[in-house]
DRENKEDREN-719484 format. One record per residue: residue in three letters; x, y, z of N, C-alpha, C, O in turn. Coordinates in steps of 0.1 Angstrom, whole numbers, plus 5000, padded with zeros to 4 digits. Example, Ala and Ser with C-alpha at 12.3 -4.5 7.8 and 13.67 -1.06 7.14 Angstrom:
2
ALA513249435078512349555078513249675078514249675085;SER512849785071513749895071512950005079513450115080;
// end
This chain:
102
UNK103691334803104991304806105091254821105791164825;UNK104291324829104291284843103791144845104291074854;UNK102791104837102290964838103390864835103490754841;UNK104190894825105290804821106390794832106890694835;UNK106590904839107590904850107090824862107890754868;UNK105790834864105190754875105390604872105790524880;UNK104990564859105190434855106590384855106890264859;UNK107490464852108890434852109390404866110090314869;UNK108890494875109290474890108690344895109390274902;UNK107390314891106790194896107490074891107689974898;UNK107790074878108489954872109789944878110289824880;UNK110490054880111890044886111789984901112589904904;UNK110790024908110589974922110289824922110789744929;UNK109389784913109089644912110289564908110489454913;UNK111089614898112289544894113289534905113889424907;UNK113489644913114489644924113989544935114789464939;UNK112689554938112189464949112189324944112589224952;UNK111889294932111889164926113289104925113488984928;UNK114189184921115589134920116189104934116989014935;UNK115889184944116489164957115789034963116488954970;UNK114489014960113888894965114388774958114688674964;UNK114588794945115188684937116588654942116988534943;UNK117388754945118788734950118788654963119588564965;UNK117888694972117788624985117388484983117888394990;UNK116388454974115988324971117088234966117388124971;UNK117888284956118988214951120088194961120788094961;UNK120288294969121288284980120888174990121788084993;UNK119688174994119188065004119287924997119687825003;UNK118887924984118987794977120387744976120587624977;UNK121287834973122687794973123287744986123987644987;UNK122887814997123287775010122687635013123387555019;UNK121487615010120787485012121487375005121687265010;UNK121887394992122587294984123887264990124287144991;UNK124587364995125887345001125787265014126587175017;UNK124687295022124487215034124187065030124686975037;UNK123387045020123086915016124286835011124486715014;UNK125186905004126386844999127286805011127886705011;UNK127386895021128186865033127586745040128386665045;UNK126286745041125686625048125986495041126286405047;UNK125886505028126086375020127586345022127886225023;UNK128486435021129886415023130186345036130986255037;UNK129686405047129886355060129286215062129886125068;UNK128086195056127386065057128185965050128385855055;UNK128685995038129585895031130885865039131285755039;UNK131485965045132685945052132385855064133185765067;UNK131285875071130885785082130685645078131085545084;UNK129985625067129685495061130985425057131085305060;UNK131885495051133085435047133885385059134485285059;UNK133885475070134585435082133985305088134785215092;UNK132685295088132085175093132385055085132584945090;UNK132285075072132584955063134084915064134384795064;UNK134985005066136384965068136584895081137284795081;UNK135884935092135884865104135384725103135884625108;UNK134184705096133684575093134584485085134684365087;UNK135284545075136184475067137384425075137784305074;UNK137884505084138984465093138484345102139284245104;UNK137284365108136784265117136584135110136884025115;UNK136084145097135784025089137183955086137183825086;UNK138184035083139483975079140083895092140583795090;UNK139883955103140483895115139683765118140283665122;UNK138383775116137583655119137883545109137983425113;UNK138183575096138583485086139883415090140083295089;UNK140883495095142183445099141983345111142583245111;UNK141083385120140883295132140283165127140583055132;UNK139283175118138683055113139682965106139582845107;UNK140483025098141482955090142382875100142782765098;UNK142782945111143682875121142982765128143482655130;UNK141682785131140882675137140782555127140882445132;UNK140582585115140482475105141782395104141782275103;UNK142882465104144182395104144282305116144782195115;UNK143982355128144082285140143182155139143582045143;UNK141882175135140982065134141481965123141281845125;UNK142082005112142581915102143781835108143881715105;UNK144581895116145681825123145081715132145581605132;UNK144081755140143481655149142881535142142981425146;UNK142181565131141581465123142681365117142481245117;UNK143781425113144881335108145381245119145681135116;UNK145581305131145981225142144981115145145380995148;UNK143781145145142781045148142680935137142480815140;UNK142880975125142880875114144080775116143880655114;UNK145180825120146380735122146080645134146380525133;UNK145480695144145080615156144080505152144280385156;UNK143080545144142080445140142780335131142480215133;UNK143580375122144280275114145180185122145180065120;UNK145880235132146680155141145780055148146179935150;UNK144680105154143780015162143179915153142979795158;UNK142879945141142279845132143279735129142979615128;UNK144479775126145579675124145779585136145879465135;UNK145779655148145979575160144879485163144979375168;UNK143579525160142479445162142479325152142079215156;UNK142879345140142979235130143979135135143779015134;UNK145179185140146179085145145679005157145878885159;UNK144879075166144379005178143378905174143278795179;UNK142578935164141578845159142178725153141778605155;UNK143278745145144078635140144678545151144578425150;UNK145178605161145778535172144678455179144878335183;UNK143478505181142378435188141978315179141578215185;UNK141878335166141478235157142478115158142078005158;UNK143778145158144778045159144677965172144977845172;UNK144378035183144377965196143077875196143177765202;UNK142077915191140777835191140877715182140177625183;UNK141777725172141877615163142577495168142777395161;
// end
């Protein structure tokens, strides 16, 4: 009987020590997972902020380019009118010169 009591005490000690070690292991593992999730959450939040800033900058740049294109289109239209006017005037001068030389 005494031998069984010793074995029971040894098994109980091993169980208690093993369970407390297991409890500490699972507790540390849980804390580490929580830290990893927090890191991922903060990292995602930072990336989203940067992407939003880039999106805003891109939108502003697009608006500026659109305005520049409109201004350049207006100038091209003005130059086209001037060229047409000068071509007509040149043709009239050429006709005048031909009539004088004839």
